[in-house]
PDB file of N, CA, C and O in Angstrom:
ATOM      1  N   MET A   1      18.205  -0.842 -13.968  1.00  0.00           N
ATOM      2  CA  MET A   1      16.982  -1.532 -13.639  1.00  0.00           C
ATOM      3  C   MET A   1      16.511  -1.153 -12.232  1.00  0.00           C
ATOM      4  O   MET A   1      15.317  -0.954 -12.008  1.00  0.00           O
ATOM      5  N   LEU A   2      17.455  -1.054 -11.279  1.00  0.00           N
ATOM      6  CA  LEU A   2      17.099  -0.708  -9.906  1.00  0.00           C
ATOM      7  C   LEU A   2      16.585   0.729  -9.824  1.00  0.00           C
ATOM      8  O   LEU A   2      15.631   1.010  -9.099  1.00  0.00           O
ATOM      9  N   GLN A   3      17.208   1.619 -10.554  1.00  0.00           N
ATOM     10  CA  GLN A   3      16.762   3.019 -10.556  1.00  0.00           C
ATOM     11  C   GLN A   3      15.361   3.133 -11.141  1.00  0.00           C
ATOM     12  O   GLN A   3      14.538   3.898 -10.637  1.00  0.00           O
ATOM     13  N   ARG A   4      15.086   2.386 -12.191  1.00  0.00           N
ATOM     14  CA  ARG A   4      13.763   2.411 -12.820  1.00  0.00           C
ATOM     15  C   ARG A   4      12.696   1.906 -11.850  1.00  0.00           C
ATOM     16  O   ARG A   4      11.582   2.429 -11.824  1.00  0.00           O
ATOM     17  N   MET A   5      13.039   0.882 -11.048  1.00  0.00           N
ATOM     18  CA  MET A   5      12.086   0.334 -10.102  1.00  0.00           C
ATOM     19  C   MET A   5      11.735   1.370  -9.031  1.00  0.00           C
ATOM     20  O   MET A   5      10.569   1.500  -8.659  1.00  0.00           O
ATOM     21  N   PHE A   6      12.741   2.114  -8.529  1.00  0.00           N
ATOM     22  CA  PHE A   6      12.472   3.112  -7.505  1.00  0.00           C
ATOM     23  C   PHE A   6      11.698   4.299  -8.059  1.00  0.00           C
ATOM     24  O   PHE A   6      10.915   4.915  -7.336  1.00  0.00           O
ATOM     25  N   LYS A   7      11.898   4.624  -9.303  1.00  0.00           N
ATOM     26  CA  LYS A   7      11.168   5.736  -9.902  1.00  0.00           C
ATOM     27  C   LYS A   7       9.708   5.376 -10.119  1.00  0.00           C
ATOM     28  O   LYS A   7       8.844   6.250 -10.050  1.00  0.00           O
ATOM     29  N   GLN A   8       9.414   4.110 -10.380  1.00  0.00           N
ATOM     30  CA  GLN A   8       8.052   3.699 -10.676  1.00  0.00           C
ATOM     31  C   GLN A   8       7.255   3.334  -9.424  1.00  0.00           C
ATOM     32  O   GLN A   8       6.045   3.121  -9.511  1.00  0.00           O
ATOM     33  N   CYS A   9       7.908   3.258  -8.259  1.00  0.00           N
ATOM     34  CA  CYS A   9       7.204   2.908  -7.025  1.00  0.00           C
ATOM     35  C   CYS A   9       6.230   4.005  -6.653  1.00  0.00           C
ATOM     36  O   CYS A   9       6.536   5.192  -6.763  1.00  0.00           O
ATOM     37  N   ASP A  10       5.068   3.598  -6.216  1.00  0.00           N
ATOM     38  CA  ASP A  10       4.056   4.551  -5.808  1.00  0.00           C
ATOM     39  C   ASP A  10       3.970   4.526  -4.287  1.00  0.00           C
ATOM     40  O   ASP A  10       3.751   3.466  -3.700  1.00  0.00           O
ATOM     41  N   GLY A  11       4.136   5.657  -3.651  1.00  0.00           N
ATOM     42  CA  GLY A  11       4.128   5.733  -2.202  1.00  0.00           C
ATOM     43  C   GLY A  11       2.768   5.468  -1.589  1.00  0.00           C
ATOM     44  O   GLY A  11       2.673   5.093  -0.421  1.00  0.00           O
ATOM     45  N   GLN A  12       1.720   5.658  -2.365  1.00  0.00           N
ATOM     46  CA  GLN A  12       0.367   5.455  -1.855  1.00  0.00           C
ATOM     47  C   GLN A  12       0.162   4.000  -1.425  1.00  0.00           C
ATOM     48  O   GLN A  12      -0.495   3.744  -0.417  1.00  0.00           O
ATOM     49  N   ASP A  13       0.706   3.063  -2.164  1.00  0.00           N
ATOM     50  CA  ASP A  13       0.552   1.651  -1.811  1.00  0.00           C
ATOM     51  C   ASP A  13       1.181   1.353  -0.450  1.00  0.00           C
ATOM     52  O   ASP A  13       0.622   0.596   0.344  1.00  0.00           O
ATOM     53  N   MET A  14       2.332   1.942  -0.186  1.00  0.00           N
ATOM     54  CA  MET A  14       3.000   1.705   1.090  1.00  0.00           C
ATOM     55  C   MET A  14       2.173   2.244   2.248  1.00  0.00           C
ATOM     56  O   MET A  14       2.107   1.616   3.304  1.00  0.00           O
ATOM     57  N   VAL A  15       1.543   3.397   2.064  1.00  0.00           N
ATOM     58  CA  VAL A  15       0.690   3.969   3.103  1.00  0.00           C
ATOM     59  C   VAL A  15      -0.507   3.069   3.349  1.00  0.00           C
ATOM     60  O   VAL A  15      -0.890   2.843   4.497  1.00  0.00           O
ATOM     61  N   GLU A  16      -1.099   2.554   2.285  1.00  0.00           N
ATOM     62  CA  GLU A  16      -2.251   1.661   2.434  1.00  0.00           C
ATOM     63  C   GLU A  16      -1.862   0.372   3.158  1.00  0.00           C
ATOM     64  O   GLU A  16      -2.602  -0.101   4.019  1.00  0.00           O
ATOM     65  N   TYR A  17      -0.731  -0.184   2.821  1.00  0.00           N
ATOM     66  CA  TYR A  17      -0.270  -1.391   3.507  1.00  0.00           C
ATOM     67  C   TYR A  17       0.024  -1.098   4.983  1.00  0.00           C
ATOM     68  O   TYR A  17      -0.275  -1.917   5.852  1.00  0.00           O
ATOM     69  N   GLY A  18       0.597   0.041   5.255  1.00  0.00           N
ATOM     70  CA  GLY A  18       0.876   0.429   6.634  1.00  0.00           C
ATOM     71  C   GLY A  18      -0.399   0.570   7.449  1.00  0.00           C
ATOM     72  O   GLY A  18      -0.465   0.118   8.593  1.00  0.00           O
ATOM     73  N   LEU A  19      -1.413   1.198   6.858  1.00  0.00           N
ATOM     74  CA  LEU A  19      -2.699   1.339   7.551  1.00  0.00           C
ATOM     75  C   LEU A  19      -3.360  -0.017   7.760  1.00  0.00           C
ATOM     76  O   LEU A  19      -3.955  -0.262   8.809  1.00  0.00           O
ATOM     77  N   LEU A  20      -3.261  -0.888   6.780  1.00  0.00           N
ATOM     78  CA  LEU A  20      -3.841  -2.225   6.907  1.00  0.00           C
ATOM     79  C   LEU A  20      -3.163  -3.009   8.034  1.00  0.00           C
ATOM     80  O   LEU A  20      -3.835  -3.673   8.822  1.00  0.00           O
ATOM     81  N   ILE A  21      -1.853  -2.931   8.106  1.00  0.00           N
ATOM     82  CA  ILE A  21      -1.117  -3.615   9.170  1.00  0.00           C
ATOM     83  C   ILE A  21      -1.500  -3.039  10.535  1.00  0.00           C
ATOM     84  O   ILE A  21      -1.628  -3.785  11.506  1.00  0.00           O
ATOM     85  N   ALA A  22      -1.683  -1.723  10.615  1.00  0.00           N
ATOM     86  CA  ALA A  22      -2.073  -1.097  11.881  1.00  0.00           C
ATOM     87  C   ALA A  22      -3.451  -1.563  12.328  1.00  0.00           C
ATOM     88  O   ALA A  22      -3.661  -1.827  13.512  1.00  0.00           O
ATOM     89  N   VAL A  23      -4.394  -1.668  11.394  1.00  0.00           N
ATOM     90  CA  VAL A  23      -5.744  -2.128  11.731  1.00  0.00           C
ATOM     91  C   VAL A  23      -5.717  -3.585  12.197  1.00  0.00           C
ATOM     92  O   VAL A  23      -6.386  -3.939  13.168  1.00  0.00           O
ATOM     93  N   VAL A  24      -4.955  -4.416  11.514  1.00  0.00           N
ATOM     94  CA  VAL A  24      -4.848  -5.827  11.902  1.00  0.00           C
ATOM     95  C   VAL A  24      -4.200  -5.942  13.289  1.00  0.00           C
ATOM     96  O   VAL A  24      -4.626  -6.760  14.104  1.00  0.00           O
ATOM     97  N   ALA A  25      -3.179  -5.132  13.555  1.00  0.00           N
ATOM     98  CA  ALA A  25      -2.523  -5.163  14.860  1.00  0.00           C
ATOM     99  C   ALA A  25      -3.485  -4.743  15.967  1.00  0.00           C
ATOM    100  O   ALA A  25      -3.501  -5.355  17.035  1.00  0.00           O
ATOM    101  N   LEU A  26      -4.283  -3.713  15.728  1.00  0.00           N
ATOM    102  CA  LEU A  26      -5.260  -3.279  16.727  1.00  0.00           C
ATOM    103  C   LEU A  26      -6.316  -4.350  16.971  1.00  0.00           C
ATOM    104  O   LEU A  26      -6.733  -4.561  18.110  1.00  0.00           O
ATOM    105  N   ALA A  27      -6.749  -5.023  15.917  1.00  0.00           N
ATOM    106  CA  ALA A  27      -7.721  -6.102  16.076  1.00  0.00           C
ATOM    107  C   ALA A  27      -7.136  -7.244  16.886  1.00  0.00           C
ATOM    108  O   ALA A  27      -7.830  -7.837  17.713  1.00  0.00           O
ATOM    109  N   CYS A  28      -5.873  -7.559  16.659  1.00  0.00           N
ATOM    110  CA  CYS A  28      -5.204  -8.621  17.431  1.00  0.00           C
ATOM    111  C   CYS A  28      -5.099  -8.244  18.900  1.00  0.00           C
ATOM    112  O   CYS A  28      -5.334  -9.084  19.769  1.00  0.00           O
ATOM    113  N   VAL A  29      -4.755  -7.018  19.189  1.00  0.00           N
ATOM    114  CA  VAL A  29      -4.653  -6.569  20.578  1.00  0.00           C
ATOM    115  C   VAL A  29      -6.014  -6.643  21.257  1.00  0.00           C
ATOM    116  O   VAL A  29      -6.112  -7.094  22.398  1.00  0.00           O
ATOM    117  N   ALA A  30      -7.063  -6.206  20.569  1.00  0.00           N
ATOM    118  CA  ALA A  30      -8.407  -6.258  21.152  1.00  0.00           C
ATOM    119  C   ALA A  30      -8.837  -7.702  21.395  1.00  0.00           C
ATOM    120  O   ALA A  30      -9.417  -8.008  22.436  1.00  0.00           O
ATOM    121  N   ALA A  31      -8.562  -8.576  20.459  1.00  0.00           N
ATOM    122  CA  ALA A  31      -8.940  -9.984  20.613  1.00  0.00           C
ATOM    123  C   ALA A  31      -8.163 -10.632  21.748  1.00  0.00           C
ATOM    124  O   ALA A  31      -8.741 -11.380  22.536  1.00  0.00           O
ATOM    125  N   LEU A  32      -6.874 -10.366  21.850  1.00  0.00           N
ATOM    126  CA  LEU A  32      -6.069 -10.950  22.916  1.00  0.00           C
ATOM    127  C   LEU A  32      -6.468 -10.414  24.288  1.00  0.00           C
ATOM    128  O   LEU A  32      -6.392 -11.135  25.283  1.00  0.00           O
ATOM    129  N   THR A  33      -6.890  -9.158  24.344  1.00  0.00           N
ATOM    130  CA  THR A  33      -7.344  -8.590  25.607  1.00  0.00           C
ATOM    131  C   THR A  33      -8.598  -9.316  26.083  1.00  0.00           C
ATOM    132  O   THR A  33      -8.698  -9.682  27.254  1.00  0.00           O
ATOM    133  N   ASN A  34      -9.548  -9.524  25.185  1.00  0.00           N
ATOM    134  CA  ASN A  34     -10.768 -10.251  25.543  1.00  0.00           C
ATOM    135  C   ASN A  34     -10.453 -11.708  25.867  1.00  0.00           C
ATOM    136  O   ASN A  34     -11.030 -12.273  26.795  1.00  0.00           O
ATOM    137  N   PHE A  35      -9.567 -12.302  25.131  1.00  0.00           N
ATOM    138  CA  PHE A  35      -9.211 -13.699  25.337  1.00  0.00           C
ATOM    139  C   PHE A  35      -8.506 -13.890  26.677  1.00  0.00           C
ATOM    140  O   PHE A  35      -8.710 -14.901  27.348  1.00  0.00           O
ATOM    141  N   SER A  36      -7.682 -12.926  27.067  1.00  0.00           N
ATOM    142  CA  SER A  36      -6.980 -13.045  28.343  1.00  0.00           C
ATOM    143  C   SER A  36      -7.951 -12.989  29.512  1.00  0.00           C
ATOM    144  O   SER A  36      -7.719 -13.641  30.530  1.00  0.00           O
ATOM    145  N   THR A  37      -9.024 -12.233  29.394  1.00  0.00           N
ATOM    146  CA  THR A  37     -10.043 -12.187  30.439  1.00  0.00           C
ATOM    147  C   THR A  37     -10.709 -13.545  30.588  1.00  0.00           C
ATOM    148  O   THR A  37     -10.939 -14.008  31.706  1.00  0.00           O
ATOM    149  N   VAL A  38     -11.017 -14.177  29.480  1.00  0.00           N
ATOM    150  CA  VAL A  38     -11.637 -15.505  29.511  1.00  0.00           C
ATOM    151  C   VAL A  38     -10.684 -16.525  30.121  1.00  0.00           C
ATOM    152  O   VAL A  38     -11.090 -17.335  30.954  1.00  0.00           O
ATOM    153  N   ILE A  39      -9.430 -16.492  29.713  1.00  0.00           N
ATOM    154  CA  ILE A  39      -8.434 -17.419  30.254  1.00  0.00           C
ATOM    155  C   ILE A  39      -8.275 -17.213  31.763  1.00  0.00           C
ATOM    156  O   ILE A  39      -8.192 -18.182  32.518  1.00  0.00           O
ATOM    157  N   ASN A  40      -8.235 -15.973  32.192  1.00  0.00           N
ATOM    158  CA  ASN A  40      -8.093 -15.678  33.611  1.00  0.00           C
ATOM    159  C   ASN A  40      -9.285 -16.221  34.403  1.00  0.00           C
ATOM    160  O   ASN A  40      -9.105 -16.773  35.488  1.00  0.00           O
ATOM    161  N   THR A  41     -10.480 -16.072  33.878  1.00  0.00           N
ATOM    162  CA  THR A  41     -11.673 -16.595  34.541  1.00  0.00           C
ATOM    163  C   THR A  41     -11.623 -18.113  34.642  1.00  0.00           C
ATOM    164  O   THR A  41     -11.925 -18.679  35.692  1.00  0.00           O
ATOM    165  N   ILE A  42     -11.246 -18.766  33.563  1.00  0.00           N
ATOM    166  CA  ILE A  42     -11.157 -20.233  33.564  1.00  0.00           C
ATOM    167  C   ILE A  42     -10.087 -20.688  34.556  1.00  0.00           C
ATOM    168  O   ILE A  42     -10.307 -21.632  35.316  1.00  0.00           O
ATOM    169  N   TRP A  43      -8.939 -20.026  34.553  1.00  0.00           N
ATOM    170  CA  TRP A  43      -7.843 -20.401  35.443  1.00  0.00           C
ATOM    171  C   TRP A  43      -8.251 -20.238  36.907  1.00  0.00           C
ATOM    172  O   TRP A  43      -7.946 -21.098  37.732  1.00  0.00           O
ATOM    173  N   THR A  44      -8.930 -19.153  37.231  1.00  0.00           N
ATOM    174  CA  THR A  44      -9.383 -18.905  38.604  1.00  0.00           C
ATOM    175  C   THR A  44     -10.396 -19.954  39.036  1.00  0.00           C
ATOM    176  O   THR A  44     -10.319 -20.464  40.154  1.00  0.00           O
ATOM    177  N   THR A  45     -11.336 -20.279  38.171  1.00  0.00           N
ATOM    178  CA  THR A  45     -12.333 -21.305  38.476  1.00  0.00           C
ATOM    179  C   THR A  45     -11.670 -22.665  38.704  1.00  0.00           C
ATOM    180  O   THR A  45     -12.003 -23.381  39.648  1.00  0.00           O
ATOM    181  N   LEU A  46     -10.749 -22.999  37.842  1.00  0.00           N
ATOM    182  CA  LEU A  46     -10.038 -24.280  37.977  1.00  0.00           C
ATOM    183  C   LEU A  46      -9.220 -24.311  39.264  1.00  0.00           C
ATOM    184  O   LEU A  46      -9.203 -25.325  39.961  1.00  0.00           O
ATOM    185  N   SER A  47      -8.550 -23.219  39.580  1.00  0.00           N
ATOM    186  CA  SER A  47      -7.747 -23.148  40.792  1.00  0.00           C
ATOM    187  C   SER A  47      -8.622 -23.285  42.035  1.00  0.00           C
ATOM    188  O   SER A  47      -8.263 -23.991  42.978  1.00  0.00           O
ATOM    189  N   ASN A  48      -9.752 -22.619  42.033  1.00  0.00           N
ATOM    190  CA  ASN A  48     -10.673 -22.728  43.177  1.00  0.00           C
ATOM    191  C   ASN A  48     -11.234 -24.126  43.309  1.00  0.00           C
ATOM    192  O   ASN A  48     -11.413 -24.611  44.427  1.00  0.00           O
ATOM    193  N   SER A  49     -11.518 -24.791  42.195  1.00  0.00           N
ATOM    194  CA  SER A  49     -12.044 -26.145  42.235  1.00  0.00           C
ATOM    195  C   SER A  49     -11.007 -27.113  42.780  1.00  0.00           C
ATOM    196  O   SER A  49     -11.353 -28.019  43.538  1.00  0.00           O
ATOM    197  N   LEU A  50      -9.754 -26.942  42.413  1.00  0.00           N
ATOM    198  CA  LEU A  50      -8.705 -27.841  42.870  1.00  0.00           C
ATOM    199  C   LEU A  50      -8.360 -27.625  44.342  1.00  0.00           C
ATOM    200  O   LEU A  50      -7.992 -28.574  45.035  1.00  0.00           O
ATOM    201  N   SER A  51      -8.472 -26.405  44.819  1.00  0.00           N
ATOM    202  CA  SER A  51      -8.121 -26.137  46.218  1.00  0.00           C
ATOM    203  C   SER A  51      -9.208 -26.587  47.178  1.00  0.00           C
ATOM    204  O   SER A  51      -8.938 -26.789  48.362  1.00  0.00           O
ATOM    205  N   ASN A  52     -10.433 -26.747  46.691  1.00  0.00           N
ATOM    206  CA  ASN A  52     -11.533 -27.199  47.561  1.00  0.00           C
ATOM    207  C   ASN A  52     -11.595 -28.652  47.580  1.00  0.00           C
ATOM    208  O   ASN A  52     -12.452 -29.225  48.253  1.00  0.00           O
TER     209      ASN A  52
END
């Protein structure tokens, strides 16, 4: 049964899943980069407000 499963596996699906995961990872990195800029701006503003 295990041998039959490996013979019937199609490698194309694995490549497609790999590409999909790569695209999602890149989108997450881009979103976190933009989000970190916003957080940094908010933190700086809050810090300046508290020190004054």
